[in-house]
All heavy atoms as an XYZ file, in Angstrom:
904
protein
N       0.829     -1.180      0.023
C      -0.020      0.002     -0.035
C       0.853      1.289      0.037
O       1.868      1.298      0.693
C      -0.864     -0.018      1.204
C      -1.825      1.127      1.301
S      -3.025      0.900      2.638
C      -4.443      0.825      1.619
N       0.463      2.258     -0.817
C       1.299      3.397     -0.869
C       0.755      4.528     -0.017
O      -0.470      4.605      0.262
C       1.351      3.969     -2.290
O       0.072      4.243     -2.725
C       1.998      2.939     -3.214
N       1.593      5.355      0.511
C       1.182      6.486      1.338
C       0.516      7.527      0.428
O       0.842      7.649     -0.790
C       2.421      7.124      1.991
N      -0.498      8.264      0.878
C      -1.116      9.250      0.099
C      -0.149     10.361     -0.207
O       0.764     10.668      0.527
C      -2.266      9.795      0.989
C      -1.910      9.333      2.374
C      -1.007      8.207      2.278
N      -0.287     10.858     -1.496
C       0.676     11.862     -1.930
C       0.288     13.237     -1.328
O      -0.911     13.505     -1.117
C       0.739     11.963     -3.391
O      -0.555     12.319     -3.969
N       1.337     13.995     -1.025
C       1.042     15.327     -0.510
C       1.433     16.348     -1.603
O       2.398     16.085     -2.350
C       1.880     15.596      0.788
O       3.275     15.381      0.427
C       1.481     14.645      1.872
N       0.749     17.435     -1.602
C       1.093     18.408     -2.677
C       2.492     19.058     -2.412
O       2.938     19.060     -1.327
C       0.012     19.529     -2.561
C      -0.625     19.262     -1.215
C      -0.316     17.838     -0.796
N       3.117     19.402     -3.481
C       4.418     19.990     -3.410
C       4.266     21.386     -2.750
O       3.270     22.049     -2.891
C       4.996     20.214     -4.839
N       5.354     21.770     -1.990
C       5.259     23.083     -1.366
C       5.198     24.197     -2.363
O       5.758     24.058     -3.434
C       6.483     23.138     -0.469
C       7.430     22.123     -1.054
C       6.566     21.116     -1.684
N       4.525     25.266     -2.014
C       4.477     26.410     -2.906
C       5.815     27.042     -3.025
O       6.592     27.137     -2.030
C       3.456     27.395     -2.378
C       2.060     26.977     -2.291
C       1.447     27.035     -3.671
C       0.020     26.611     -3.649
N      -0.620     26.391     -4.919
N       6.114     27.562     -4.213
C       7.391     28.254     -4.403
C       7.301     29.647     -3.752
O       6.360     30.374     -3.979
C       7.621     28.392     -5.904
C       8.954     28.976     -6.215
C       9.074     29.096     -7.752
N      10.464     29.464     -7.983
C      11.235     28.787     -8.857
N      10.717     27.785     -9.503
N      12.435     29.082     -9.022
N       8.274     29.934     -2.907
C       8.201     31.209     -2.167
C       9.145     32.210     -2.794
O       9.034     33.406     -2.595
C       8.616     30.960     -0.715
O       9.941     30.403     -0.664
C       7.667     30.133      0.053
N      10.065     31.799     -3.671
C      10.969     32.610     -4.335
C      10.598     32.792     -5.786
O      10.359     31.824     -6.494
C      12.443     32.114     -4.250
O      12.752     31.766     -2.927
C      13.459     33.058     -4.804
N      10.419     34.040     -6.311
C      10.113     34.176     -7.675
C      11.145     33.529     -8.602
O      12.373     33.628     -8.306
C      10.028     35.720     -7.921
C      10.207     36.365     -6.548
C      10.634     35.253     -5.605
N      10.727     33.032     -9.706
C      11.645     32.381    -10.690
C      12.737     33.364    -11.115
O      13.862     32.920    -11.350
C      10.861     31.858    -11.866
N      12.376     34.624    -11.242
C      13.402     35.571    -11.677
C      14.567     35.766    -10.691
O      15.549     36.344    -11.077
C      12.737     36.904    -12.008
O      12.251     37.428    -10.779
N      14.402     35.307     -9.460
C      15.500     35.487     -8.542
C      16.399     34.245     -8.471
O      17.220     34.162     -7.614
C      14.949     35.850     -7.142
O      14.247     34.746     -6.678
N      16.093     33.229     -9.255
C      16.873     32.056     -9.266
C      18.274     32.402     -9.772
O      18.478     33.293    -10.563
C      16.298     31.024    -10.245
N      19.326     31.720     -9.228
C      20.661     32.019     -9.664
C      20.813     31.898    -11.155
O      20.363     31.008    -11.787
C      21.505     31.005     -8.976
C      20.673     30.456     -7.807
C      19.259     30.599     -8.263
N      21.433     32.932    -11.759
C      21.711     32.923    -13.192
C      20.591     33.364    -14.051
O      20.717     33.466    -15.267
N      19.393     33.736    -13.467
C      18.305     34.178    -14.323
C      18.257     35.699    -14.283
O      18.713     36.329    -13.486
C      17.006     33.596    -13.829
O      16.652     34.118    -12.564
N      17.642     36.200    -15.375
C      17.586     37.719    -15.500
C      16.199     38.131    -14.990
O      15.193     37.391    -15.163
C      17.730     38.053    -16.936
O      18.929     37.573    -17.498
N      16.130     39.356    -14.466
C      14.804     39.839    -14.099
C      13.984     40.056    -15.355
O      14.575     40.346    -16.439
C      15.105     41.119    -13.383
C      16.457     41.495    -13.862
C      17.186     40.255    -14.172
N      12.679     39.972    -15.214
C      11.848     40.179    -16.439
C      12.015     41.635    -16.993
O      12.065     42.496    -16.252
C      10.383     39.947    -16.031
C      10.455     39.954    -14.498
C      11.868     39.765    -14.092
N      12.069     41.733    -18.319
C      12.222     43.024    -18.931
C      10.830     43.772    -18.812
O       9.858     43.158    -18.453
C      12.500     42.729    -20.421
C      12.092     41.327    -20.663
C      12.132     40.660    -19.339
N      10.864     45.038    -19.047
C       9.717     45.913    -18.893
C       8.496     45.361    -19.644
O       7.416     45.364    -19.134
C      10.022     47.330    -19.341
N       8.689     44.853    -20.836
C       7.604     44.325    -21.631
C       7.298     42.894    -21.351
O       6.430     42.259    -22.014
N       7.932     42.237    -20.418
C       7.774     40.827    -20.100
C       8.701     39.930    -21.009
O       9.417     40.441    -21.879
N       8.648     38.693    -20.686
C       9.479     37.735    -21.496
C       8.746     37.515    -22.805
O       7.575     37.759    -23.000
C       9.658     36.420    -20.699
C      10.516     36.618    -19.500
C      10.051     36.381    -18.217
C      11.844     36.947    -19.624
C      10.867     36.522    -17.075
C      12.658     37.056    -18.558
C      12.214     36.849    -17.248
O      12.983     37.008    -16.180
N       9.490     36.836    -23.741
C       9.023     36.597    -25.047
C       7.773     35.708    -25.119
O       7.015     35.755    -26.081
N       7.592     34.886    -24.073
C       6.397     33.939    -24.198
C       5.191     34.623    -23.625
O       4.116     34.033    -23.599
C       6.705     32.678    -23.353
C       6.977     32.856    -21.862
C       5.999     33.013    -20.934
C       8.277     32.883    -21.442
C       6.250     33.269    -19.607
C       8.623     33.139    -20.076
C       7.525     33.313    -19.179
O       7.781     33.507    -17.883
N       5.338     35.868    -23.182
C       4.169     36.564    -22.548
C       2.892     36.637    -23.411
O       1.809     36.350    -22.887
C       4.571     38.082    -22.152
N       3.010     36.776    -24.761
C       1.736     36.839    -25.522
C       0.985     35.498    -25.499
O      -0.183     35.474    -25.646
C       2.222     37.166    -27.023
C       3.529     37.804    -26.739
C       4.142     37.188    -25.529
N       1.684     34.386    -25.328
C       1.024     33.074    -25.254
C       1.033     32.433    -23.875
O       0.876     31.231    -23.748
C       1.530     32.178    -26.356
C       3.025     31.803    -26.278
C       3.415     30.830    -27.296
O       2.594     30.005    -27.817
O       4.564     30.877    -27.757
N       1.286     33.244    -22.914
C       1.371     32.759    -21.481
C       0.124     32.006    -21.092
O       0.286     30.908    -20.571
C       1.543     33.909    -20.502
C       1.682     33.493    -19.124
C       1.978     34.783    -18.221
C       1.919     34.487    -16.792
N       2.212     35.709    -15.956
N      -1.027     32.444    -21.368
C      -2.289     31.786    -20.968
C      -2.369     30.338    -21.645
O      -2.741     29.398    -21.027
C      -3.532     32.552    -21.316
C      -3.629     33.864    -20.454
O      -3.010     33.892    -19.305
O      -4.360     34.741    -20.814
N      -2.084     30.335    -22.930
C      -2.048     29.061    -23.630
C      -1.048     28.111    -23.100
O      -1.327     26.840    -22.952
C      -1.841     29.292    -25.105
N       0.170     28.570    -22.745
C       1.186     27.735    -22.134
C       0.715     27.220    -20.758
O       0.940     26.019    -20.503
C       2.492     28.487    -22.038
C       3.212     28.827    -23.341
C       4.344     29.791    -23.088
C       3.745     27.530    -23.947
N       0.162     28.057    -20.001
C      -0.357     27.644    -18.614
C      -1.406     26.516    -18.814
O      -1.407     25.508    -18.159
C      -0.840     28.826    -17.838
C      -1.560     28.316    -16.574
C       0.351     29.714    -17.461
N      -2.294     26.775    -19.768
C      -3.346     25.836    -20.036
C      -2.764     24.495    -20.429
O      -3.158     23.436    -19.962
C      -4.290     26.330    -21.077
C      -5.464     25.533    -21.381
C      -6.410     26.209    -22.395
C      -7.609     25.376    -22.741
N      -8.450     25.984    -23.702
N      -1.754     24.515    -21.322
C      -1.176     23.274    -21.817
C      -0.447     22.561    -20.688
O      -0.517     21.347    -20.466
C      -0.165     23.604    -22.950
C       0.486     22.314    -23.543
C      -0.616     21.446    -24.187
N       0.010     20.206    -24.584
C      -0.441     19.049    -24.181
N      -1.511     18.935    -23.359
N       0.134     17.928    -24.603
N       0.254     23.314    -19.816
C       0.946     22.721    -18.690
C      -0.081     22.099    -17.694
O       0.232     21.054    -17.107
C       1.856     23.761    -18.005
C       3.115     24.123    -18.796
C       3.770     25.390    -18.203
C       4.084     22.997    -18.861
N      -1.177     22.692    -17.518
C      -2.216     22.098    -16.637
C      -2.716     20.775    -17.228
O      -2.983     19.777    -16.525
C      -3.293     23.062    -16.382
C      -2.893     24.155    -15.470
C      -4.019     25.141    -15.101
N      -3.545     26.106    -14.195
C      -3.915     27.408    -14.173
N      -4.907     27.774    -14.972
N      -3.468     28.216    -13.294
N      -2.818     20.757    -18.578
C      -3.279     19.446    -19.220
C      -2.161     18.376    -18.979
O      -2.532     17.229    -18.762
C      -3.500     19.693    -20.680
C      -4.940     19.891    -21.019
C      -5.213     19.830    -22.470
N      -5.457     21.218    -22.953
C      -4.870     21.912    -23.898
N      -3.933     21.336    -24.611
N      -5.200     23.114    -24.197
N      -0.932     18.821    -19.120
C       0.207     17.849    -18.906
C       0.183     17.392    -17.474
O       0.373     16.194    -17.184
C       1.502     18.527    -19.308
C       1.633     18.781    -20.791
C       2.650     17.618    -18.863
C       2.700     19.658    -21.273
N      -0.092     18.299    -16.553
C      -0.134     17.918    -15.141
C      -1.294     16.856    -14.967
O      -1.069     15.838    -14.212
C      -0.499     19.128    -14.291
C      -0.636     18.840    -12.801
C      -1.003     20.084    -11.974
O      -1.528     21.083    -12.570
O      -0.767     20.116    -10.804
N      -2.422     17.081    -15.663
C      -3.480     15.958    -15.592
C      -3.027     14.636    -16.157
O      -3.339     13.643    -15.624
N      -2.202     14.735    -17.193
C      -1.726     13.491    -17.812
C      -0.802     12.743    -16.779
O      -0.855     11.491    -16.680
C      -0.888     13.819    -19.027
C      -1.718     14.131    -20.264
C      -0.836     14.454    -21.485
O      -0.221     15.510    -21.523
N      -0.778     13.523    -22.420
N       0.008     13.508    -16.053
C       0.942     12.928    -15.079
C       0.149     12.322    -13.993
O       0.438     11.183    -13.498
C       1.951     14.000    -14.572
C       2.800     13.378    -13.412
C       2.868     14.408    -15.679
N      -0.944     12.968    -13.509
C      -1.763     12.384    -12.456
C      -2.417     11.164    -12.951
O      -2.579     10.155    -12.270
C      -2.869     13.384    -11.979
C      -2.328     14.454    -11.052
C      -3.487     15.240    -10.354
N      -4.350     15.813    -11.375
C      -4.332     17.007    -11.875
N      -3.297     17.757    -11.592
N      -5.186     17.465    -12.769
N      -2.797     11.082    -14.299
C      -3.309      9.890    -14.868
C      -2.311      8.750    -14.851
O      -2.693      7.545    -14.642
N      -1.011      9.095    -15.119
C       0.006      8.120    -15.012
C       0.135      7.508    -13.692
O       0.301      6.287    -13.489
C       1.384      8.732    -15.443
C       1.664      8.814    -16.862
C       2.874      9.735    -17.081
C       1.977      7.389    -17.397
N       0.028      8.338    -12.637
C       0.076      7.909    -11.279
C      -1.095      6.921    -10.956
O      -0.810      5.842    -10.406
C      -0.059      9.077    -10.322
C       0.051      8.719     -8.820
C      -0.132      9.908     -7.933
O      -0.367     11.107     -8.412
O      -0.021      9.701     -6.673
N      -2.259      7.250    -11.520
C      -3.406      6.299    -11.314
C      -3.218      5.013    -12.040
O      -3.565      3.951    -11.552
C      -4.739      6.975    -11.842
C      -5.275      8.016    -10.847
C      -6.645      8.466    -11.222
N      -6.723      9.067    -12.598
C      -6.482     10.295    -12.869
N      -6.139     11.170    -11.917
N      -6.582     10.795    -14.130
N      -2.597      5.088    -13.258
C      -2.384      3.866    -14.007
C      -1.433      2.955    -13.215
O      -1.670      1.709    -13.208
C      -1.753      4.223    -15.363
C      -2.694      4.859    -16.315
S      -1.795      5.328    -17.899
C      -1.769      3.716    -18.710
N      -0.381      3.497    -12.631
C       0.538      2.671    -11.852
C      -0.169      2.116    -10.661
O      -0.094      0.868    -10.335
C       1.786      3.447    -11.406
C       2.672      2.659    -10.471
C       2.609      3.813    -12.728
N      -0.957      2.933     -9.931
C      -1.608      2.531     -8.765
C      -2.639      1.450     -9.076
O      -2.912      0.519     -8.253
C      -2.345      3.700     -8.070
N      -3.291      1.482    -10.273
C      -4.222      0.552    -10.696
C      -3.604     -0.667    -11.420
O      -4.368     -1.538    -11.957
C      -5.226      1.150    -11.649
C      -6.102      2.213    -10.961
O      -6.139      2.275     -9.741
O      -6.745      3.056    -11.719
N      -2.321     -0.793    -11.366
C      -1.580     -1.982    -11.977
C      -1.939     -2.107    -13.416
O      -2.195     -3.248    -13.911
C      -1.872     -3.260    -11.207
C      -1.401     -3.235     -9.806
O      -0.263     -2.738     -9.602
O      -2.057     -3.794     -8.912
N      -1.868     -1.059    -14.162
C      -2.146     -1.103    -15.576
C      -0.905     -1.765    -16.314
O       0.149     -1.835    -15.820
C      -2.415      0.299    -16.158
C      -3.675      0.913    -15.662
C      -4.965      0.456    -16.271
N      -4.925      0.669    -17.698
C      -5.430      1.816    -18.276
N      -5.916      2.776    -17.595
N      -5.315      1.939    -19.590
N      -1.165     -2.123    -17.491
C      -0.166     -2.843    -18.352
C       0.967     -1.934    -18.662
O       0.868     -0.702    -18.969
C      -0.836     -3.267    -19.688
C       0.014     -4.085    -20.601
C       0.649     -5.231    -20.140
C       0.199     -3.681    -21.951
C       1.439     -5.986    -21.035
C       0.993     -4.446    -22.759
C       1.613     -5.614    -22.345
O       2.388     -6.348    -23.185
N       2.207     -2.516    -18.518
C       3.472     -1.714    -18.678
C       3.530     -0.925    -19.965
O       3.913      0.271    -19.912
C       4.674     -2.624    -18.658
S       4.768     -3.744    -17.173
N       3.226     -1.528    -21.088
C       3.286     -0.779    -22.377
C       2.362      0.407    -22.452
O       2.708      1.409    -22.977
C       3.034     -1.765    -23.528
C       3.042     -1.027    -24.862
C       4.155     -2.850    -23.560
N       1.164      0.249    -21.837
C       0.241      1.319    -21.813
C       0.802      2.557    -20.974
O       0.632      3.680    -21.361
C      -1.138      0.915    -21.182
C      -1.853     -0.066    -22.028
O      -1.548     -0.126    -23.297
O      -2.742     -0.758    -21.516
N       1.464      2.265    -19.864
C       2.093      3.243    -19.045
C       3.262      3.928    -19.845
O       3.288      5.134    -19.863
C       2.549      2.694    -17.733
C       1.355      2.215    -16.872
C       3.420      3.730    -16.955
C       1.776      1.348    -15.611
N       4.054      3.118    -20.448
C       5.169      3.664    -21.208
C       4.658      4.571    -22.377
O       5.250      5.604    -22.653
C       6.030      2.543    -21.761
C       6.835      1.794    -20.708
C       7.470      0.579    -21.312
C       7.904      2.691    -20.101
N       3.557      4.191    -22.979
C       3.038      4.989    -24.076
C       2.551      6.345    -23.524
O       2.778      7.373    -24.145
C       1.809      4.256    -24.720
O       2.255      3.033    -25.270
C       1.084      5.104    -25.765
N       1.936      6.362    -22.365
C       1.503      7.647    -21.743
C       2.718      8.479    -21.325
O       2.676      9.698    -21.446
C       0.573      7.365    -20.574
C      -0.794      6.855    -21.040
C      -1.465      7.746    -22.106
O      -1.544      8.936    -21.881
N      -1.872      7.144    -23.157
N       3.747      7.824    -20.814
C       4.936      8.564    -20.410
C       5.549      9.223    -21.678
O       5.947     10.420    -21.629
C       5.982      7.642    -19.774
C       5.455      7.298    -18.389
C       7.377      8.364    -19.661
C       6.370      6.189    -17.675
N       5.592      8.508    -22.777
C       6.061      9.090    -24.037
C       5.217     10.340    -24.446
O       5.743     11.353    -24.941
C       6.046      8.045    -25.147
O       6.448      8.593    -26.301
N       3.936     10.157    -24.319
C       3.008     11.280    -24.654
C       3.295     12.539    -23.757
O       3.317     13.670    -24.274
C       1.529     10.870    -24.530
N       3.510     12.275    -22.512
C       3.796     13.378    -21.586
C       5.139     14.028    -21.982
O       5.217     15.270    -22.037
C       3.830     13.032    -20.133
C       4.379     14.014    -19.233
C       2.444     12.603    -19.616
N       6.134     13.270    -22.262
C       7.468     13.767    -22.618
C       7.386     14.606    -23.941
O       7.962     15.707    -24.023
C       8.439     12.672    -22.849
O       8.716     11.962    -21.676
N       6.548     14.109    -24.858
C       6.414     14.824    -26.181
C       5.685     16.210    -25.914
O       6.115     17.209    -26.489
C       5.602     13.950    -27.127
O       6.385     12.754    -27.375
C       5.417     14.717    -28.472
N       4.696     16.170    -25.037
C       3.951     17.385    -24.754
C       4.870     18.405    -24.036
O       4.833     19.593    -24.371
C       2.766     17.074    -23.835
N       5.657     18.000    -23.078
C       6.635     18.819    -22.438
C       7.613     19.440    -23.432
O       7.998     20.573    -23.340
C       7.298     18.126    -21.266
C       6.490     18.012    -19.974
C       7.229     17.136    -18.992
C       6.278     19.405    -19.398
N       8.134     18.574    -24.347
C       9.092     18.981    -25.341
C       8.488     20.152    -26.165
O       9.126     21.121    -26.471
C       9.496     17.885    -26.232
C      10.484     16.915    -25.538
O      11.026     17.297    -24.458
O      10.702     15.842    -26.116
N       7.162     19.978    -26.509
C       6.493     20.928    -27.331
C       6.411     22.325    -26.603
O       6.642     23.374    -27.154
C       5.098     20.468    -27.766
N       6.152     22.297    -25.333
C       6.113     23.493    -24.538
C       7.554     24.127    -24.456
O       7.673     25.336    -24.592
C       5.585     23.269    -23.111
C       5.737     24.481    -22.140
C       4.052     22.836    -23.127
N       8.520     23.281    -24.221
C       9.870     23.759    -24.156
C      10.276     24.445    -25.433
O      10.890     25.481    -25.452
C      10.847     22.612    -23.856
N       9.948     23.847    -26.574
C      10.334     24.489    -27.863
C       9.628     25.799    -28.102
O      10.180     26.741    -28.674
C      10.078     23.558    -29.007
C      11.208     22.447    -29.154
C      10.873     21.137    -29.023
C      12.511     22.845    -29.421
C      11.880     20.203    -29.154
C      13.467     21.900    -29.530
C      13.210     20.589    -29.369
N       8.375     25.875    -27.656
C       7.635     27.160    -27.791
C       8.337     28.267    -26.947
O       8.490     29.413    -27.391
C       6.195     27.000    -27.391
C       5.400     26.236    -28.440
C       4.038     25.853    -27.977
N       3.122     27.008    -27.823
C       1.842     26.845    -27.442
N       1.356     25.605    -27.254
N       1.059     27.820    -27.386
N       8.748     27.892    -25.775
C       9.422     28.886    -24.920
C      10.822     29.230    -25.456
O      11.218     30.351    -25.479
C       9.450     28.397    -23.498
C       8.071     28.376    -22.884
C      10.407     29.282    -22.610
C       7.908     27.784    -21.550
N      11.525     28.199    -25.954
C      12.813     28.434    -26.578
C      12.723     29.329    -27.768
O      13.506     30.291    -27.998
C      13.460     27.120    -26.962
C      14.823     27.145    -27.698
C      15.865     27.771    -26.709
C      15.226     25.785    -28.088
N      11.701     29.111    -28.577
C      11.496     29.940    -29.780
C      11.252     31.377    -29.369
O      11.716     32.323    -29.974
C      10.248     29.395    -30.575
C       9.998     30.206    -31.828
O      10.777     30.137    -32.779
O       8.987     30.927    -31.865
N      10.408     31.587    -28.332
C      10.075     32.877    -27.840
C      11.336     33.618    -27.303
O      11.596     34.822    -27.513
C       9.015     32.832    -26.781
N      12.178     32.827    -26.592
C      13.388     33.347    -26.056
C      14.348     33.851    -27.183
O      14.889     34.960    -27.137
C      14.107     32.296    -25.248
C      15.426     32.820    -24.575
N      15.416     33.808    -23.696
C      16.702     32.456    -24.815
C      16.671     34.074    -23.279
N      17.406     33.275    -23.989
N      14.464     33.042    -28.216
C      15.385     33.398    -29.332
C      14.794     34.662    -30.067
O      15.517     35.612    -30.260
C      15.502     32.236    -30.310
C      16.202     32.688    -31.625
C      16.297     31.106    -29.655
N      13.485     34.613    -30.336
C      12.899     35.698    -31.164
C      12.571     36.959    -30.377
O      12.217     37.977    -30.916
C      11.628     35.154    -31.846
C      12.005     34.215    -32.901
O      12.825     34.497    -33.811
N      11.479     33.001    -32.848
N      12.714     36.901    -29.049
C      12.395     38.099    -28.267
C      13.648     38.456    -27.474
O      14.275     39.542    -27.727
C      11.222     37.847    -27.315
C      10.761     38.982    -26.546
N      11.322     39.182    -25.269
C       9.915     39.958    -26.800
C      10.753     40.338    -24.790
N       9.896     40.795    -25.659
N      13.994     37.713    -26.491
C      15.063     38.055    -25.549
C      16.413     38.196    -26.264
O      17.115     39.192    -26.112
C      15.160     37.046    -24.409
S      13.608     36.820    -23.523
N      16.796     37.144    -27.013
C      18.091     37.184    -27.700
C      18.087     38.222    -28.793
O      19.033     39.001    -28.981
C      18.438     35.779    -28.240
C      19.783     35.838    -28.998
C      18.566     34.821    -27.088
N      17.010     38.243    -29.627
C      16.929     39.234    -30.698
C      16.999     40.674    -30.185
O      17.644     41.506    -30.753
C      15.654     38.994    -31.471
N      16.330     40.934    -29.050
C      16.333     42.315    -28.528
C      17.760     42.664    -28.025
O      18.228     43.793    -28.214
C      15.329     42.411    -27.317
C      13.867     42.472    -27.806
O      13.660     42.542    -29.019
O      13.008     42.434    -26.915
N      18.439     41.693    -27.422
C      19.817     41.973    -26.981
C      20.713     42.247    -28.131
O      21.554     43.169    -28.076
C      20.345     40.824    -26.170
N      20.545     41.515    -29.244
C      21.401     41.738    -30.417
C      21.067     43.137    -31.099
O      21.951     43.880    -31.483
C      21.237     40.644    -31.377
C      21.735     39.224    -30.960
C      21.319     38.161    -31.977
C      23.277     39.302    -30.887
N      19.713     43.353    -31.114
C      19.340     44.682    -31.743
C      19.768     45.871    -30.981
O      19.913     46.951    -31.491
C      17.787     44.614    -31.955
N      19.911     45.733    -29.668
C      20.274     46.896    -28.812
C      21.647     47.383    -29.067
O      22.005     48.490    -28.705
C      20.079     46.462    -27.317
N      22.464     46.514    -29.737
C      23.838     46.939    -30.019
C      24.809     46.918    -28.880
O      25.921     47.376    -29.000
N      24.427     46.303    -27.734
C      25.313     46.184    -26.599
C      25.960     44.805    -26.687
O      25.381     43.767    -26.479
C      24.487     46.283    -25.306
C      25.295     46.177    -24.053
O      26.489     45.787    -24.118
O      24.726     46.372    -22.969
N      27.230     44.816    -27.030
C      27.970     43.522    -27.222
C      27.975     42.595    -25.891
O      27.851     41.393    -26.053
C      29.408     43.901    -27.554
C      29.407     45.364    -27.902
C      28.158     45.921    -27.293
N      28.041     43.248    -24.769
C      28.024     42.469    -23.499
C      26.622     41.824    -23.309
O      26.601     40.617    -22.958
C      28.360     43.350    -22.289
C      29.837     43.786    -22.310
O      30.661     43.067    -22.928
O      30.127     44.785    -21.760
N      25.583     42.524    -23.499
C      24.275     41.980    -23.405
C      23.987     40.849    -24.429
O      23.440     39.832    -24.075
C      23.172     43.063    -23.512
N      24.410     41.115    -25.645
C      24.278     40.082    -26.665
C      25.067     38.833    -26.372
O      24.571     37.730    -26.479
C      24.737     40.678    -28.014
N      26.252     39.001    -25.837
C      27.103     37.853    -25.458
C      26.482     37.055    -24.306
O      26.417     35.876    -24.293
C      28.526     38.297    -25.107
N      25.872     37.804    -23.283
C      25.257     37.219    -22.151
C      24.074     36.373    -22.623
O      23.869     35.220    -22.242
C      24.840     38.289    -21.163
O      26.007     38.934    -20.677
C      24.064     37.650    -20.003
N      23.184     36.968    -23.442
C      21.999     36.278    -23.955
C      22.393     35.073    -24.777
O      21.776     34.029    -24.653
C      21.107     37.220    -24.722
C      20.372     38.191    -23.857
C      19.422     37.572    -22.835
C      18.812     38.621    -21.996
N      18.056     38.057    -20.923
N      23.450     35.211    -25.577
C      23.919     34.080    -26.376
C      24.422     32.932    -25.525
O      24.054     31.758    -25.766
C      25.001     34.523    -27.328
O      24.556     35.435    -28.282
N      25.200     33.284    -24.454
C      25.637     32.235    -23.563
C      24.487     31.558    -22.772
O      24.457     30.300    -22.635
C      26.592     32.820    -22.505
C      27.980     33.034    -23.071
C      29.026     33.308    -21.907
N      28.601     34.487    -21.123
C      28.929     35.762    -21.377
N      29.606     36.023    -22.502
N      28.583     36.776    -20.622
N      23.464     32.372    -22.431
C      22.335     31.779    -21.750
C      21.611     30.851    -22.627
O      21.167     29.768    -22.274
C      21.320     32.872    -21.317
C      21.735     33.782    -20.176
C      20.793     34.924    -19.875
O      19.810     35.083    -20.627
O      20.952     35.572    -18.844
N      21.408     31.247    -23.886
C      20.704     30.408    -24.865
C      21.487     29.071    -25.130
O      20.830     28.025    -25.047
C      20.573     31.165    -26.186
C      20.059     30.344    -27.367
C      18.599     29.865    -27.095
C      20.074     31.175    -28.660
N      22.801     29.148    -25.320
C      23.536     27.937    -25.528
C      23.525     27.043    -24.265
O      23.385     25.801    -24.397
C      24.955     28.268    -25.891
C      25.113     28.881    -27.301
C      26.543     29.377    -27.519
C      24.694     27.906    -28.350
N      23.582     27.620    -23.112
C      23.523     26.770    -21.907
C      22.120     26.116    -21.756
O      21.986     24.976    -21.384
C      23.787     27.695    -20.653
N      21.124     26.883    -22.061
C      19.704     26.317    -21.986
C      19.551     25.131    -22.959
O      19.007     24.079    -22.586
C      18.674     27.364    -22.234
N      20.039     25.361    -24.223
C      19.950     24.279    -25.200
C      20.725     23.100    -24.791
O      20.326     21.928    -24.903
C      20.346     24.839    -26.579
C      20.514     23.663    -27.560
C      19.402     25.861    -27.149
N      21.904     23.352    -24.233
C      22.784     22.232    -23.742
C      22.051     21.436    -22.638
O      22.018     20.238    -22.677
C      24.047     22.810    -23.272
C      25.021     21.766    -22.750
N      25.657     20.832    -23.583
C      25.376     21.385    -21.529
C      26.428     20.077    -22.870
N      26.311     20.360    -21.641
N      21.498     22.111    -21.648
C      20.775     21.404    -20.628
C      19.566     20.665    -21.175
O      19.295     19.533    -20.769
C      20.189     22.425    -19.563
C      21.239     22.912    -18.560
C      20.616     23.764    -17.404
N      19.770     24.763    -17.839
C      20.177     26.020    -18.135
N      21.458     26.305    -18.034
N      19.350     26.969    -18.531
N      18.801     21.243    -22.065
C      17.724     20.617    -22.721
C      18.106     19.359    -23.423
O      17.496     18.240    -23.278
C      16.977     21.620    -23.680
C      15.695     21.017    -24.238
C      14.624     20.916    -23.432
C      15.663     20.645    -25.506
C      13.356     20.411    -23.929
C      14.491     20.162    -26.052
C      13.350     20.056    -25.270
N      19.205     19.437    -24.224
C      19.612     18.291    -24.966
C      20.282     17.225    -24.102
O      20.171     16.016    -24.384
C      20.701     18.708    -26.061
C      20.052     19.631    -27.133
S      18.578     19.004    -27.884
C      19.233     17.529    -28.690
N      20.865     17.569    -23.064
C      21.499     16.589    -22.129
C      20.373     15.783    -21.486
O      20.654     14.573    -21.182
C      22.303     17.338    -21.063
C      23.213     16.422    -20.246
C      24.078     17.251    -19.316
N      23.355     18.296    -18.614
C      23.952     19.443    -18.259
N      25.189     19.682    -18.532
N      23.249     20.391    -17.672
N      19.223     16.296    -21.282
C      18.142     15.564    -20.658
C      17.504     14.545    -21.582
O      16.626     13.804    -21.169
C      17.090     16.502    -20.058
O      16.408     17.184    -21.119
N      17.902     14.493    -22.867
C      17.369     13.596    -23.826
C      18.051     12.317    -23.743
O      18.950     11.781    -23.789
C      17.457     14.149    -25.214
C      16.686     15.498    -25.424
C      15.238     15.222    -25.417
N      14.296     16.204    -24.896
C      13.993     16.491    -23.649
N      14.658     16.030    -22.664
N      13.010     17.295    -23.363
């Protein structure tokens, strides 16, 4: 028998204060125009993950569980690519257009580090 799951603690520190992250620009981050759609998609993914938990608890067939895990991974990848696209076309493009070589270099390093982390998780 498994112990009942408890909800994760609420985040008390804003994401922008995480080490290595930049504070949001005045106009918001590049994903701001589609923020509501992204949140909606992430909530659907959260529901898929809860469904996976139920599948395991209900002793469902291994291949069915693996199929659903693949679907969740694909859905998360799609969200990640939308945010990456917004970052390149907004944050990085703005830094390059501003003509500040230091800001452009910083955004370029951030982008490459993010892509590296993303690819390493594959």
